[in-house]
C-alpha positions as CSV (number, residue, x, y, z in Angstrom):
1,M,13.4,15.7,-5.6
2,S,15.2,18.8,-6.9
3,D,18.1,16.0,-7.8
4,I,16.4,12.4,-8.7
5,S,20.4,11.4,-9.5
6,E,21.7,12.0,-5.7
7,L,18.2,10.1,-4.1
8,R,18.5,7.7,-6.9
9,S,22.0,7.1,-6.1
10,H,20.7,5.6,-2.3
11,F,18.7,2.2,-4.2
12,P,21.7,-0.6,-4.2
13,A,19.0,-1.9,-7.1
14,L,18.1,1.3,-9.1
15,A,22.1,1.0,-10.7
16,Q,21.4,-3.0,-12.0
17,A,21.8,-3.7,-15.8
18,G,18.5,-5.1,-17.9
19,P,19.2,-7.7,-19.9
20,D,19.4,-5.4,-22.9
21,G,22.6,-3.8,-21.1
22,R,21.2,-0.7,-20.3
23,P,20.1,0.6,-16.7
24,A,16.5,-1.3,-15.8
25,V,13.2,0.5,-15.7
26,W,12.1,-1.0,-12.3
27,A,8.5,0.0,-13.3
28,D,7.5,-2.8,-11.3
29,C,7.1,-0.7,-7.6
30,P,3.6,-1.5,-7.1
31,G,4.3,-4.5,-6.0
32,G,7.4,-3.8,-4.3
33,S,9.4,-0.7,-4.3
34,Q,13.3,-1.0,-4.4
35,V,15.0,-0.1,-1.2
36,P,17.8,3.3,0.1
37,D,21.3,1.0,1.2
38,T,20.3,2.2,4.8
39,V,18.1,0.2,4.7
40,I,19.7,-3.3,3.6
41,E,22.4,-2.0,6.2
42,A,20.4,-2.0,9.5
43,M,18.8,-5.0,8.5
44,T,21.9,-7.0,8.4
45,G,23.7,-5.2,11.1
46,R,20.3,-6.1,14.0
47,L,22.0,-9.7,13.0
48,R,25.7,-8.8,12.9
49,R,25.0,-7.6,16.6
50,G,22.9,-10.9,17.8
51,V,19.0,-11.1,17.4
52,S,17.1,-12.3,20.5
53,N,13.5,-13.2,21.9
54,T,12.1,-10.4,23.8
55,H,11.3,-10.2,27.5
56,G,14.6,-11.9,28.2
57,A,17.1,-10.9,31.3
58,F,19.9,-9.8,28.9
59,S,21.4,-7.0,27.0
60,V,20.6,-8.2,23.6
61,S,16.9,-8.9,24.5
62,H,16.8,-6.0,26.3
63,E,17.6,-4.2,22.7
64,I,15.0,-6.5,20.4
65,D,12.4,-4.5,22.6
66,Q,13.7,-1.3,22.5
67,L,14.1,-2.0,18.7
68,I,10.2,-3.2,19.1
69,A,9.3,0.0,20.5
70,E,11.1,2.6,18.7
71,A,9.6,0.6,15.4
72,R,6.3,1.2,16.6
73,R,6.6,5.1,17.1
74,A,8.3,4.8,13.6
75,S,5.2,3.4,12.3
76,A,2.6,5.9,14.6
77,A,4.8,8.1,13.0
78,L,3.7,7.3,9.7
79,T,0.1,6.0,9.6
80,G,-1.7,9.3,12.1
81,A,-1.9,7.3,14.9
82,D,-0.9,6.5,18.1
83,P,2.3,3.5,19.0
84,G,-0.2,1.9,21.3
85,E,-2.5,1.3,18.2
86,I,0.3,-0.4,15.9
87,V,-0.2,-4.7,15.4
88,F,3.0,-6.0,13.9
89,G,2.7,-9.5,11.9
90,Q,4.0,-11.2,8.8
91,N,2.1,-8.4,6.6
92,A,-1.2,-7.6,5.7
93,T,-3.2,-10.1,4.4
94,S,-2.6,-11.9,7.7
95,L,-3.0,-9.3,9.9
96,L,-6.5,-8.2,8.2
97,F,-7.5,-12.6,8.1
98,S,-6.4,-12.6,12.2
99,L,-8.5,-8.9,12.8
100,S,-11.7,-10.2,11.2
101,R,-11.5,-13.6,12.5
102,A,-11.7,-11.5,15.9
103,F,-14.7,-9.1,14.3
104,A,-16.9,-11.5,13.4
105,R,-17.8,-12.9,16.2
106,T,-19.4,-9.6,16.8
107,L,-21.1,-10.3,14.4
108,G,-24.9,-12.1,13.7
109,P,-27.6,-12.3,11.6
110,G,-29.1,-9.3,9.9
111,D,-25.8,-7.6,10.3
112,E,-24.5,-6.1,7.3
113,I,-20.2,-5.2,5.9
114,V,-19.3,-3.6,2.9
115,V,-17.1,-4.2,0.5
116,T,-15.8,-2.6,-3.1
117,R,-15.7,-3.9,-6.3
118,L,-12.4,-1.2,-6.5
119,D,-10.0,-3.0,-3.8
120,H,-7.4,-5.4,-3.4
121,D,-8.7,-9.0,-2.2
122,A,-6.9,-8.8,1.1
123,N,-8.8,-6.1,2.0
124,I,-12.4,-7.9,1.2
125,R,-12.3,-11.6,1.6
126,P,-11.5,-11.0,5.0
127,W,-13.9,-9.8,5.6
128,V,-16.7,-11.2,3.4
129,M,-15.8,-15.1,5.3
130,A,-16.3,-12.9,8.5
131,A,-19.9,-11.9,7.3
132,E,-20.1,-15.6,6.2
133,D,-18.7,-16.9,9.4
134,A,-20.9,-15.1,11.4
135,G,-23.9,-15.1,9.2
136,A,-24.1,-11.6,7.9
137,T,-24.7,-10.0,5.2
138,V,-21.9,-8.1,1.9
139,R,-23.4,-5.3,0.8
140,W,-21.1,-4.8,-2.9
141,V,-20.1,-1.2,-3.9
142,D,-19.7,-0.7,-8.0
143,I,-17.2,1.3,-9.7
144,R,-18.2,3.4,-13.1
145,T,-16.7,1.9,-15.6
146,D,-15.2,4.7,-17.8
147,D,-12.8,5.9,-15.4
148,V,-12.2,3.2,-13.0
149,T,-13.3,5.4,-10.2
150,L,-15.8,4.4,-6.9
151,D,-19.2,4.4,-7.7
152,L,-20.5,7.4,-4.6
153,D,-24.4,6.0,-5.0
154,S,-24.1,2.6,-5.0
155,F,-21.7,3.2,-2.0
156,D,-24.5,5.1,-0.7
157,A,-27.2,2.5,-1.4
158,A,-25.2,-0.3,0.0
159,L,-25.2,1.2,3.6
160,S,-27.8,1.2,6.1
161,E,-28.5,1.5,10.1
162,K,-28.1,-1.9,9.7
163,T,-23.8,-1.5,8.5
164,R,-21.1,-2.8,11.1
165,L,-18.6,-1.9,8.4
166,V,-16.9,-0.9,5.4
167,A,-14.1,-1.8,3.5
168,V,-12.2,0.2,1.1
169,T,-9.1,1.2,-0.5
170,L,-7.1,4.7,-0.1
171,A,-5.6,4.2,-3.5
172,S,-6.2,1.8,-5.9
173,N,-3.0,-1.0,-6.4
174,A,-4.3,-2.0,-10.2
175,V,-5.1,1.4,-11.9
176,G,-4.0,3.9,-9.1
177,T,-7.7,5.4,-8.5
178,M,-7.5,7.6,-5.0
179,P,-11.1,7.3,-3.7
180,P,-12.3,10.2,-1.6
181,A,-12.1,8.6,1.5
182,A,-12.9,11.7,4.2
183,E,-16.2,11.8,2.8
184,L,-17.0,8.0,2.5
185,V,-15.7,7.4,6.0
186,R,-18.3,10.2,6.8
187,R,-20.6,8.9,5.3
188,A,-19.6,5.4,6.8
189,H,-20.3,6.7,10.2
190,E,-23.5,8.6,9.7
191,A,-24.2,5.7,9.3
192,G,-23.1,4.1,12.2
193,A,-20.1,1.7,11.2
194,L,-16.5,1.4,11.7
195,V,-14.1,1.6,8.6
196,A,-10.9,-0.5,7.4
197,L,-8.6,1.0,4.6
198,D,-6.2,-0.9,2.8
199,G,-2.8,1.6,2.5
200,V,-1.2,0.0,1.3
201,H,-0.8,0.8,-2.0
202,L,-0.9,4.4,-1.1
203,A,1.5,4.3,1.8
204,Q,4.7,4.8,-1.1
205,H,3.1,8.0,-2.6
206,R,0.7,10.4,-0.2
207,A,0.6,10.6,3.5
208,L,-1.9,8.1,5.4
209,D,-3.4,9.5,8.6
210,L,-5.8,6.8,10.7
211,H,-7.1,10.0,13.0
212,G,-7.1,12.8,10.7
213,L,-9.3,10.3,8.5
214,D,-11.3,9.7,11.3
215,A,-10.8,6.1,10.6
216,D,-11.0,3.0,12.3
217,I,-8.4,0.6,11.0
218,L,-5.4,1.1,8.5
219,A,-3.7,-1.3,6.7
220,C,0.1,-1.1,5.4
221,S,3.1,-3.3,4.4
222,P,6.5,-1.2,4.5
223,Y,7.9,-3.1,1.5
224,K,5.4,-1.1,-0.2
225,F,7.5,2.2,0.8
226,F,10.8,1.1,0.8
227,G,11.2,-0.7,4.1
228,P,11.3,-4.9,4.1
229,H,8.8,-6.9,4.2
230,L,6.5,-6.8,7.2
231,G,2.4,-6.6,7.8
232,I,1.1,-2.9,9.7
233,L,-1.9,-2.5,11.4
234,A,-2.7,0.8,12.9
235,V,-5.8,-0.5,15.0
236,R,-8.3,2.4,17.2
237,R,-7.1,1.2,20.3
238,R,-10.6,0.8,21.7
239,L,-11.2,-2.1,18.9
240,L,-7.4,-3.5,19.9
241,E,-8.8,-3.6,23.3
242,E,-12.4,-4.8,23.3
243,W,-12.4,-7.5,20.5
244,S,-10.9,-11.2,21.3
245,P,-8.1,-11.7,19.2
246,Y,-6.9,-16.0,18.6
247,K,-3.7,-16.1,20.5
248,V,-1.5,-18.3,23.2
249,R,-2.3,-18.8,26.7
250,P,1.2,-17.0,27.5
251,A,1.1,-14.4,25.5
252,D,0.8,-10.6,26.5
253,D,-3.0,-9.8,27.4
254,V,-2.8,-6.4,26.7
255,A,-2.7,-4.0,23.3
256,P,-1.3,-4.0,21.3
257,G,1.0,-7.0,21.6
258,R,-1.9,-9.2,22.3
259,W,-3.2,-9.1,18.6
260,E,1.1,-9.9,17.5
261,T,1.4,-13.8,17.4
262,G,4.8,-15.7,17.7
263,T,8.4,-14.4,17.9
264,Q,8.3,-11.2,15.3
265,N,11.0,-10.2,12.6
266,H,13.1,-8.3,14.5
267,E,15.1,-7.6,11.9
268,A,12.6,-6.4,10.0
269,F,11.6,-3.8,12.2
270,A,15.2,-2.4,11.9
271,G,14.5,-2.0,7.9
272,L,11.2,-0.4,8.6
273,V,12.7,2.3,11.2
274,A,15.8,3.0,8.5
275,A,12.2,3.1,6.1
276,V,10.4,6.0,8.4
277,T,13.8,7.4,8.5
278,Y,14.7,7.7,5.1
279,L,11.3,9.6,4.4
280,A,12.3,11.8,7.5
281,D,15.3,12.7,6.0
282,V,13.6,13.0,2.2
283,G,11.4,15.5,4.4
284,T,12.2,19.4,4.2
285,S,10.4,20.5,7.0
286,H,12.6,19.3,9.6
287,G,11.3,21.7,12.4
288,G,14.8,21.8,13.6
289,A,15.0,17.8,13.8
290,P,18.6,16.3,13.7
291,A,19.6,14.5,10.5
292,G,17.8,10.4,11.7
293,A,15.1,12.0,13.7
294,I,11.5,10.4,12.9
295,T,8.6,13.1,13.9
296,R,5.1,12.8,11.9
297,E,6.0,16.9,10.0
298,R,9.2,15.5,8.7
299,V,7.3,12.1,7.1
300,L,4.3,14.7,6.4
301,S,7.1,16.7,4.6
302,A,8.6,13.8,2.2
303,Y,5.2,13.0,0.6
304,Q,4.3,16.3,-0.2
305,A,7.9,16.3,-2.5
306,F,7.1,12.8,-3.5
307,T,3.2,14.3,-5.2
308,A,5.2,17.3,-7.1
309,H,7.4,15.0,-8.4
310,E,5.3,11.9,-9.5
311,N,2.5,14.5,-10.1
312,D,4.4,15.1,-13.1
313,L,5.1,11.8,-14.5
314,T,1.8,10.9,-13.9
315,R,0.9,13.5,-16.5
316,R,4.0,12.7,-18.5
317,F,2.5,9.3,-19.0
318,L,-0.9,10.2,-20.1
319,E,-0.4,12.4,-22.4
320,G,2.5,10.3,-24.1
321,A,0.4,7.2,-23.9
322,A,-2.7,9.0,-25.7
323,E,-0.6,9.0,-28.1
324,I,0.9,5.2,-29.2
325,P,-1.9,3.3,-31.1
326,G,-4.1,0.4,-30.1
327,L,-2.7,1.2,-26.3
328,R,-6.1,1.2,-23.9
329,L,-5.3,2.5,-20.8
330,H,-8.0,1.5,-18.1
331,G,-8.3,4.3,-15.4
332,I,-8.5,7.7,-15.3
333,A,-6.5,9.0,-18.3
334,D,-7.3,12.9,-18.2
335,P,-3.9,14.4,-17.4
336,A,-6.0,17.3,-15.5
337,R,-7.0,14.6,-13.0
338,V,-3.6,13.7,-11.4
339,D,-4.7,14.4,-7.7
340,E,-7.2,11.5,-8.2
341,R,-4.9,8.7,-9.0
342,T,-1.3,7.8,-8.3
343,P,1.4,6.9,-10.8
344,T,-0.1,3.7,-12.0
345,F,-0.8,2.4,-14.6
346,S,-3.6,-1.1,-16.0
347,V,-2.7,-0.8,-20.0
348,T,-4.0,-3.2,-22.5
349,L,-2.0,-3.3,-26.2
350,E,-4.1,-4.1,-29.3
351,G,-3.0,-7.4,-30.8
352,H,-0.3,-8.3,-27.5
353,H,-1.5,-10.1,-24.6
354,P,-0.2,-9.6,-21.9
355,L,2.0,-11.8,-20.5
356,V,3.2,-11.2,-23.5
357,L,4.1,-7.6,-24.1
358,S,5.2,-7.5,-20.2
359,E,7.7,-10.5,-21.0
360,E,8.6,-8.0,-23.8
361,L,8.8,-5.0,-21.8
362,G,11.0,-6.8,-19.8
363,R,13.8,-8.3,-22.6
364,R,14.3,-4.6,-22.9
365,G,14.9,-3.5,-19.7
366,I,11.8,-2.5,-18.6
367,Y,10.4,-4.7,-15.6
368,T,6.2,-4.5,-14.9
369,W,3.8,-7.1,-13.6
370,E,1.2,-9.0,-15.4
371,G,-2.6,-10.4,-14.6
372,H,-5.3,-9.3,-12.8
373,Y,-2.8,-8.9,-10.0
374,Y,-5.1,-9.5,-6.6
375,A,-8.1,-7.3,-8.2
376,I,-10.3,-10.2,-8.4
377,E,-13.4,-7.8,-8.3
378,L,-12.4,-5.2,-10.5
379,F,-10.5,-7.1,-13.1
380,D,-13.6,-9.5,-13.4
381,R,-16.5,-5.8,-13.1
382,L,-14.0,-4.4,-16.8
383,G,-14.2,-7.3,-18.1
384,L,-9.9,-8.0,-18.5
385,D,-9.7,-11.4,-16.8
386,Q,-10.3,-13.5,-19.5
387,G,-7.9,-12.1,-21.6
388,G,-5.6,-12.3,-18.9
389,G,-6.0,-9.3,-17.9
390,A,-3.2,-6.1,-17.9
391,V,0.4,-4.6,-17.7
392,R,0.8,-2.8,-14.9
393,I,3.0,0.6,-14.8
394,G,4.4,2.4,-12.4
395,F,6.4,4.7,-10.8
396,C,7.1,6.3,-7.4
397,H,9.9,9.1,-6.2
398,Y,12.8,7.8,-7.4
399,H,11.8,7.6,-11.5
400,S,13.0,9.7,-13.5
401,A,11.1,11.7,-16.5
402,Q,13.6,10.3,-18.6
403,E,12.4,6.7,-17.9
404,V,9.1,7.0,-18.1
405,D,10.0,8.6,-21.4
406,R,12.1,5.0,-22.3
407,V,8.9,2.9,-21.2
408,L,6.8,4.7,-23.9
409,S,9.6,4.8,-26.5
410,E,9.1,1.3,-26.1
411,L,5.3,0.7,-26.0
412,G,5.2,2.6,-29.1
413,S,7.7,0.7,-30.5
414,L,5.4,-2.5,-29.5
415,A,2.5,-1.0,-31.0
416,R,4.1,-0.4,-34.0
417,A,5.9,-3.9,-35.5
């Protein structure tokens, strides 16, 4: 990330001024990233050239068929899956509900599923409701409240020979914690369980890898990694073929298409391909591939660059936050542990309700989020829900050190007011 200003120039929204006239600091990227101009142009270009439904007997329909195939290839390069294991939908939450409903048909009394209190509710409720529908049992994995990490002893205790599926996040959307995914998948598989990973938050910061982690289900959303609003599931082909989706009779009965209900958002597919192309072009290990070519290697190279830059931002924020009186950070606060978290921070400031604090930061041109951000179980466990939750501040690869300093400066000003 040698030239952050050149990179930022590709994101039109980042040039906007805030209410105070200064450049806005979009510190709400955990709720959705901004998009580069190539994504905007790809979506509008598709609409200008014409849209059609699929499998028609004319050229524009053929173009849409080709676009969907291209989007599957791009998503496979992003997730470490095969194109035939990629399922598209409205968003990750809807897709997980659809998949869990089919999974419920395979469950029965005596079966167990495992969910964690670290997860976004989108990777909790679909599986909990599947268990309820089938008369199965839900087991909960607790957190360590001191650093808001997953309690591995609790994880092991939740597993048994009855466990059919374990749902766990790759990174907390609330506090940034990244659990040891490979180890958790290994332990779950040793118990004979399937593993469903929520990669929605992580995909903005680190590479996803369905096969590399040996997982069974992986969810992500392009609007978190510089693309449009859309949902992606990467699912082992065996499950897509064995489980029975709820679908209309004329729909395709071959995986993965049998899991995609109704007409899809075709212009968003164009934006998705452009977003993954952006990632590939940020990558430096091109391996001889021309600019614009999407390869797994180039995507991985981009994330390596992201990690180095974001770790610097994380250390900078953690060190500065520790000096602000009355500011409490919920999560991993040790700058030496940056490899265990993303640059996403939930904070509370003594004497300031989270909503009021977020509003005041907004007036100063710093955009944050407040509340529980759908991490309901986590905030209940931390005892934060009754006080309005916390303020979430999040950075990604397009943020500068100066923006981190500005956020810290404004927080310090409010703390000392």
